N, CA, C and O atoms as a GROMACS GRO file, in nm:
protein
  352
    1UNK      N    1   1.406  -1.054   4.603
    1UNK     CA    2   1.426  -0.917   4.582
    1UNK      C    3   1.487  -0.899   4.492
    1UNK      O    4   1.429  -0.810   4.430
    2UNK      N    5   1.601  -0.938   4.425
    2UNK     CA    6   1.681  -0.938   4.324
    2UNK      C    7   1.620  -0.914   4.178
    2UNK      O    8   1.647  -0.836   4.086
    3UNK      N    9   1.499  -1.045   4.201
    3UNK     CA   10   1.456  -1.062   4.027
    3UNK      C   11   1.345  -0.952   4.030
    3UNK      O   12   1.306  -0.917   3.918
    4UNK      N   13   1.281  -0.885   4.150
    4UNK     CA   14   1.204  -0.791   4.141
    4UNK      C   15   1.262  -0.671   4.072
    4UNK      O   16   1.202  -0.598   3.993
    5UNK      N   17   1.401  -0.660   4.118
    5UNK     CA   18   1.473  -0.531   4.104
    5UNK      C   19   1.480  -0.557   3.965
    5UNK      O   20   1.409  -0.490   3.890
    6UNK      N   21   1.582  -0.675   3.902
    6UNK     CA   22   1.586  -0.676   3.760
    6UNK      C   23   1.453  -0.640   3.702
    6UNK      O   24   1.450  -0.533   3.640
    7UNK      N   25   1.363  -0.698   3.708
    7UNK     CA   26   1.234  -0.692   3.666
    7UNK      C   27   1.193  -0.548   3.640
    7UNK      O   28   1.123  -0.512   3.545
    8UNK      N   29   1.245  -0.464   3.740
    8UNK     CA   30   1.175  -0.298   3.707
    8UNK      C   31   1.282  -0.232   3.621
    8UNK      O   32   1.262  -0.140   3.542
    9UNK      N   33   1.416  -0.301   3.649
    9UNK     CA   34   1.532  -0.208   3.568
    9UNK      C   35   1.528  -0.241   3.406
    9UNK      O   36   1.571  -0.168   3.316
   10UNK      N   37   1.461  -0.373   3.393
   10UNK     CA   38   1.468  -0.444   3.275
   10UNK      C   39   1.612  -0.514   3.218
   10UNK      O   40   1.634  -0.540   3.100
   11UNK      N   41   1.697  -0.538   3.325
   11UNK     CA   42   1.824  -0.576   3.303
   11UNK      C   43   1.887  -0.570   3.445
   11UNK      O   44   1.825  -0.512   3.535
   12UNK      N   45   1.998  -0.621   3.467
   12UNK     CA   46   2.060  -0.647   3.594
   12UNK      C   47   2.139  -0.504   3.611
   12UNK      O   48   2.176  -0.432   3.519
   13UNK      N   49   2.154  -0.484   3.740
   13UNK     CA   50   2.166  -0.339   3.810
   13UNK      C   51   2.316  -0.289   3.744
   13UNK      O   52   2.326  -0.169   3.719
   14UNK      N   53   2.382  -0.340   3.727
   14UNK     CA   54   2.522  -0.313   3.685
   14UNK      C   55   2.507  -0.278   3.513
   14UNK      O   56   2.536  -0.166   3.468
   15UNK      N   57   2.467  -0.370   3.442
   15UNK     CA   58   2.417  -0.331   3.295
   15UNK      C   59   2.340  -0.210   3.302
   15UNK      O   60   2.402  -0.114   3.257
   16UNK      N   61   2.211  -0.180   3.350
   16UNK     CA   62   2.173  -0.064   3.389
   16UNK      C   63   2.216   0.083   3.421
   16UNK      O   64   2.156   0.189   3.406
   17UNK      N   65   2.316   0.058   3.461
   17UNK     CA   66   2.387   0.164   3.531
   17UNK      C   67   2.465   0.200   3.418
   17UNK      O   68   2.450   0.310   3.366
   18UNK      N   69   2.571   0.095   3.364
   18UNK     CA   70   2.650   0.156   3.258
   18UNK      C   71   2.562   0.210   3.124
   18UNK      O   72   2.610   0.291   3.045
   19UNK      N   73   2.437   0.159   3.112
   19UNK     CA   74   2.378   0.195   2.976
   19UNK      C   75   2.317   0.349   3.009
   19UNK      O   76   2.311   0.431   2.917
   20UNK      N   77   2.274   0.380   3.137
   20UNK     CA   78   2.231   0.516   3.214
   20UNK      C   79   2.368   0.603   3.191
   20UNK      O   80   2.372   0.712   3.136
   21UNK      N   81   2.458   0.543   3.237
   21UNK     CA   82   2.588   0.665   3.230
   21UNK      C   83   2.640   0.687   3.045
   21UNK      O   84   2.687   0.791   2.998
   22UNK      N   85   2.616   0.566   2.975
   22UNK     CA   86   2.654   0.608   2.849
   22UNK      C   87   2.564   0.665   2.762
   22UNK      O   88   2.596   0.704   2.650
   23UNK      N   89   2.436   0.673   2.815
   23UNK     CA   90   2.317   0.765   2.741
   23UNK      C   91   2.335   0.911   2.801
   23UNK      O   92   2.317   1.016   2.739
   24UNK      N   93   2.373   0.898   2.926
   24UNK     CA   94   2.387   1.052   2.974
   24UNK      C   95   2.530   1.098   2.907
   24UNK      O   96   2.520   1.213   2.863
   25UNK      N   97   2.618   1.060   2.894
   25UNK     CA   98   2.739   1.101   2.799
   25UNK      C   99   2.701   1.167   2.676
   25UNK      O  100   2.724   1.285   2.650
   26UNK      N  101   2.628   1.067   2.586
   26UNK     CA  102   2.547   1.091   2.472
   26UNK      C  103   2.510   1.230   2.477
   26UNK      O  104   2.563   1.328   2.425
   27UNK      N  105   2.375   1.217   2.574
   27UNK     CA  106   2.287   1.370   2.566
   27UNK      C  107   2.363   1.461   2.625
   27UNK      O  108   2.351   1.571   2.573
   28UNK      N  109   2.447   1.456   2.727
   28UNK     CA  110   2.528   1.586   2.736
   28UNK      C  111   2.627   1.620   2.645
   28UNK      O  112   2.653   1.740   2.638
   29UNK      N  113   2.685   1.548   2.578
   29UNK     CA  114   2.741   1.584   2.456
   29UNK      C  115   2.670   1.682   2.363
   29UNK      O  116   2.726   1.780   2.315
   30UNK      N  117   2.534   1.644   2.340
   30UNK     CA  118   2.465   1.677   2.208
   30UNK      C  119   2.382   1.811   2.262
   30UNK      O  120   2.355   1.904   2.187
   31UNK      N  121   2.344   1.807   2.413
   31UNK     CA  122   2.311   1.959   2.475
   31UNK      C  123   2.435   2.026   2.462
   31UNK      O  124   2.406   2.138   2.421
   32UNK      N  125   2.533   2.018   2.471
   32UNK     CA  126   2.654   2.090   2.484
   32UNK      C  127   2.706   2.154   2.359
   32UNK      O  128   2.776   2.255   2.351
   33UNK      N  129   2.656   2.072   2.255
   33UNK     CA  130   2.682   2.099   2.077
   33UNK      C  131   2.550   2.238   2.067
   33UNK      O  132   2.570   2.348   2.017
   34UNK      N  133   2.444   2.200   2.116
   34UNK     CA  134   2.372   2.307   2.077
   34UNK      C  135   2.331   2.385   2.161
   34UNK      O  136   2.219   2.433   2.146
   35UNK      N  137   2.416   2.423   2.284
   35UNK     CA  138   2.438   2.501   2.388
   35UNK      C  139   2.330   2.520   2.477
   35UNK      O  140   2.274   2.629   2.488
   36UNK      N  141   2.296   2.414   2.544
   36UNK     CA  142   2.164   2.387   2.643
   36UNK      C  143   2.250   2.336   2.730
   36UNK      O  144   2.359   2.278   2.729
   37UNK      N  145   2.126   2.397   2.851
   37UNK     CA  146   2.162   2.362   2.962
   37UNK      C  147   2.072   2.316   3.069
   37UNK      O  148   1.989   2.406   3.071
   38UNK      N  149   2.045   2.249   3.139
   38UNK     CA  150   1.932   2.205   3.246
   38UNK      C  151   1.828   2.371   3.271
   38UNK      O  152   1.705   2.376   3.266
   39UNK      N  153   1.913   2.478   3.295
   39UNK     CA  154   1.853   2.565   3.343
   39UNK      C  155   1.810   2.632   3.222
   39UNK      O  156   1.691   2.662   3.221
   40UNK      N  157   1.887   2.667   3.107
   40UNK     CA  158   1.804   2.702   3.003
   40UNK      C  159   1.657   2.632   2.947
   40UNK      O  160   1.562   2.679   2.884
   41UNK      N  161   1.678   2.544   2.984
   41UNK     CA  162   1.531   2.416   2.928
   41UNK      C  163   1.394   2.457   3.029
   41UNK      O  164   1.278   2.476   2.992
   42UNK      N  165   1.460   2.465   3.191
   42UNK     CA  166   1.335   2.522   3.304
   42UNK      C  167   1.310   2.622   3.286
   42UNK      O  168   1.192   2.646   3.313
   43UNK      N  169   1.404   2.760   3.226
   43UNK     CA  170   1.359   2.875   3.206
   43UNK      C  171   1.301   2.920   3.104
   43UNK      O  172   1.245   3.030   3.103
   44UNK      N  173   1.308   2.828   2.987
   44UNK     CA  174   1.251   2.822   2.838
   44UNK      C  175   1.095   2.789   2.893
   44UNK      O  176   1.000   2.866   2.900
   45UNK      N  177   1.102   2.675   2.922
   45UNK     CA  178   0.951   2.627   3.011
   45UNK      C  179   0.878   2.745   3.040
   45UNK      O  180   0.781   2.801   2.989
   46UNK      N  181   0.960   2.769   3.148
   46UNK     CA  182   0.876   2.901   3.275
   46UNK      C  183   0.816   3.012   3.189
   46UNK      O  184   0.704   3.062   3.201
   47UNK      N  185   0.939   3.049   3.073
   47UNK     CA  186   0.876   3.166   3.021
   47UNK      C  187   0.783   3.145   2.891
   47UNK      O  188   0.720   3.233   2.831
   48UNK      N  189   0.790   2.992   2.858
   48UNK     CA  190   0.663   3.007   2.735
   48UNK      C  191   0.530   2.952   2.821
   48UNK      O  192   0.426   2.927   2.760
   49UNK      N  193   0.540   2.934   2.965
   49UNK     CA  194   0.419   2.924   3.016
   49UNK      C  195   0.339   3.068   3.066
   49UNK      O  196   0.219   3.090   3.059
   50UNK      N  197   0.432   3.145   3.112
   50UNK     CA  198   0.449   3.285   3.129
   50UNK      C  199   0.389   3.373   3.009
   50UNK      O  200   0.314   3.468   3.033
   51UNK      N  201   0.425   3.337   2.879
   51UNK     CA  202   0.393   3.408   2.787
   51UNK      C  203   0.242   3.366   2.714
   51UNK      O  204   0.179   3.452   2.653
   52UNK      N  205   0.199   3.253   2.724
   52UNK     CA  206   0.066   3.184   2.717
   52UNK      C  207  -0.031   3.259   2.843
   52UNK      O  208  -0.149   3.295   2.837
   53UNK      N  209   0.058   3.265   2.949
   53UNK     CA  210  -0.067   3.359   3.052
   53UNK      C  211  -0.113   3.459   3.034
   53UNK      O  212  -0.233   3.486   3.039
   54UNK      N  213  -0.002   3.549   3.004
   54UNK     CA  214   0.010   3.701   2.972
   54UNK      C  215  -0.098   3.728   2.816
   54UNK      O  216  -0.181   3.819   2.810
   55UNK      N  217  -0.074   3.632   2.705
   55UNK     CA  218  -0.125   3.641   2.605
   55UNK      C  219  -0.297   3.635   2.632
   55UNK      O  220  -0.379   3.710   2.579
   56UNK      N  221  -0.321   3.542   2.717
   56UNK     CA  222  -0.452   3.484   2.758
   56UNK      C  223  -0.529   3.592   2.802
   56UNK      O  224  -0.634   3.634   2.753
   57UNK      N  225  -0.458   3.639   2.916
   57UNK     CA  226  -0.545   3.763   2.978
   57UNK      C  227  -0.523   3.877   2.886
   57UNK      O  228  -0.617   3.956   2.891
   58UNK      N  229  -0.441   3.908   2.814
   58UNK     CA  230  -0.415   3.994   2.710
   58UNK      C  231  -0.561   4.024   2.612
   58UNK      O  232  -0.614   4.126   2.569
   59UNK      N  233  -0.594   3.859   2.603
   59UNK     CA  234  -0.680   3.871   2.467
   59UNK      C  235  -0.824   3.892   2.536
   59UNK      O  236  -0.926   3.933   2.480
   60UNK      N  237  -0.807   3.846   2.698
   60UNK     CA  238  -0.959   3.903   2.781
   60UNK      C  239  -0.938   4.010   2.770
   60UNK      O  240  -1.020   4.053   2.689
   61UNK      N  241  -0.860   4.104   2.810
   61UNK     CA  242  -0.869   4.216   2.797
   61UNK      C  243  -0.930   4.326   2.684
   61UNK      O  244  -1.010   4.418   2.691
   62UNK      N  245  -0.846   4.265   2.572
   62UNK     CA  246  -0.918   4.314   2.429
   62UNK      C  247  -1.094   4.276   2.430
   62UNK      O  248  -1.169   4.347   2.364
   63UNK      N  249  -1.144   4.171   2.504
   63UNK     CA  250  -1.287   4.119   2.503
   63UNK      C  251  -1.375   4.225   2.551
   63UNK      O  252  -1.461   4.289   2.492
   64UNK      N  253  -1.326   4.231   2.696
   64UNK     CA  254  -1.340   4.355   2.788
   64UNK      C  255  -1.315   4.493   2.739
   64UNK      O  256  -1.326   4.587   2.818
   65UNK      N  257  -1.286   4.510   2.635
   65UNK     CA  258  -1.253   4.666   2.606
   65UNK      C  259  -1.382   4.663   2.466
   65UNK      O  260  -1.452   4.759   2.433
   66UNK      N  261  -1.382   4.522   2.403
   66UNK     CA  262  -1.510   4.542   2.298
   66UNK      C  263  -1.654   4.551   2.379
   66UNK      O  264  -1.751   4.616   2.339
   67UNK      N  265  -1.648   4.483   2.485
   67UNK     CA  266  -1.773   4.502   2.535
   67UNK      C  267  -1.827   4.624   2.629
   67UNK      O  268  -1.942   4.657   2.659
   68UNK      N  269  -1.701   4.678   2.662
   68UNK     CA  270  -1.713   4.831   2.711
   68UNK      C  271  -1.767   4.917   2.594
   68UNK      O  272  -1.857   5.000   2.602
   69UNK      N  273  -1.703   4.886   2.493
   69UNK     CA  274  -1.720   4.970   2.395
   69UNK      C  275  -1.852   4.971   2.341
   69UNK      O  276  -1.915   5.075   2.328
   70UNK      N  277  -1.911   4.823   2.298
   70UNK     CA  278  -2.027   4.828   2.281
   70UNK      C  279  -2.143   4.869   2.351
   70UNK      O  280  -2.246   4.924   2.313
   71UNK      N  281  -2.093   4.819   2.495
   71UNK     CA  282  -2.205   4.866   2.586
   71UNK      C  283  -2.255   5.033   2.608
   71UNK      O  284  -2.359   5.070   2.662
   72UNK      N  285  -2.160   5.107   2.556
   72UNK     CA  286  -2.166   5.270   2.550
   72UNK      C  287  -2.270   5.272   2.476
   72UNK      O  288  -2.348   5.365   2.500
   73UNK      N  289  -2.307   5.182   2.372
   73UNK     CA  290  -2.409   5.255   2.256
   73UNK      C  291  -2.517   5.140   2.333
   73UNK      O  292  -2.609   5.185   2.402
   74UNK      N  293  -2.504   5.046   2.323
   74UNK     CA  294  -2.650   4.945   2.373
   74UNK      C  295  -2.696   4.990   2.487
   74UNK      O  296  -2.820   4.994   2.489
   75UNK      N  297  -2.633   5.032   2.601
   75UNK     CA  298  -2.726   5.045   2.742
   75UNK      C  299  -2.767   5.167   2.756
   75UNK      O  300  -2.851   5.180   2.845
   76UNK      N  301  -2.723   5.305   2.673
   76UNK     CA  302  -2.854   5.412   2.661
   76UNK      C  303  -2.923   5.366   2.546
   76UNK      O  304  -3.034   5.419   2.553
   77UNK      N  305  -2.919   5.317   2.473
   77UNK     CA  306  -3.028   5.251   2.374
   77UNK      C  307  -3.124   5.183   2.427
   77UNK      O  308  -3.239   5.213   2.395
   78UNK      N  309  -3.102   5.078   2.518
   78UNK     CA  310  -3.166   5.012   2.566
   78UNK      C  311  -3.287   5.082   2.675
   78UNK      O  312  -3.408   5.061   2.684
   79UNK      N  313  -3.199   5.168   2.746
   79UNK     CA  314  -3.260   5.248   2.860
   79UNK      C  315  -3.390   5.343   2.778
   79UNK      O  316  -3.507   5.353   2.816
   80UNK      N  317  -3.338   5.394   2.678
   80UNK     CA  318  -3.438   5.494   2.606
   80UNK      C  319  -3.524   5.381   2.571
   80UNK      O  320  -3.622   5.376   2.645
   81UNK      N  321  -3.520   5.290   2.486
   81UNK     CA  322  -3.617   5.235   2.407
   81UNK      C  323  -3.711   5.162   2.526
   81UNK      O  324  -3.831   5.157   2.501
   82UNK      N  325  -3.665   5.104   2.657
   82UNK     CA  326  -3.742   5.078   2.763
   82UNK      C  327  -3.819   5.228   2.849
   82UNK      O  328  -3.916   5.216   2.924
   83UNK      N  329  -3.768   5.332   2.826
   83UNK     CA  330  -3.833   5.420   2.883
   83UNK      C  331  -3.962   5.485   2.810
   83UNK      O  332  -4.064   5.519   2.870
   84UNK      N  333  -3.942   5.496   2.675
   84UNK     CA  334  -4.051   5.513   2.569
   84UNK      C  335  -4.158   5.405   2.568
   84UNK      O  336  -4.274   5.446   2.564
   85UNK      N  337  -4.135   5.261   2.572
   85UNK     CA  338  -4.239   5.158   2.581
   85UNK      C  339  -4.267   5.172   2.702
   85UNK      O  340  -4.345   5.077   2.712
   86UNK      N  341  -4.262   5.234   2.844
   86UNK     CA  342  -4.280   5.212   2.981
   86UNK      C  343  -4.416   5.250   2.973
   86UNK      O  344  -4.500   5.167   3.009
   87UNK      N  345  -4.469   5.406   2.914
   87UNK     CA  346  -4.563   5.479   2.891
   87UNK      C  347  -4.678   5.433   2.825
   87UNK      O  348  -4.774   5.510   2.823
   88UNK      N  349  -4.692   5.275   2.746
   88UNK     CA  350  -4.782   5.254   2.726
   88UNK      C  351  -4.881   5.142   2.756
   88UNK      O  352  -4.995   5.146   2.712
   0.00000   0.00000   0.00000
């Protein structure tokens, strides 16, 4: 069982824990220097997804506006042309 754990961790349990503590301290220090918190990262990701979501539907709204604007000309012309060609 110990060999499987060591193989999974890549080293012994104690050495792996020491490496994780050292790397966590370094990453925590760098995040503090840049003023980052885990919540800032989570909220930033959430805001990024929401911004993409809103921009996507905003673009679809503009396409719908173009569709309605064009349809105000095309549909009446289509109906008029169909009425004139119907009597032939």
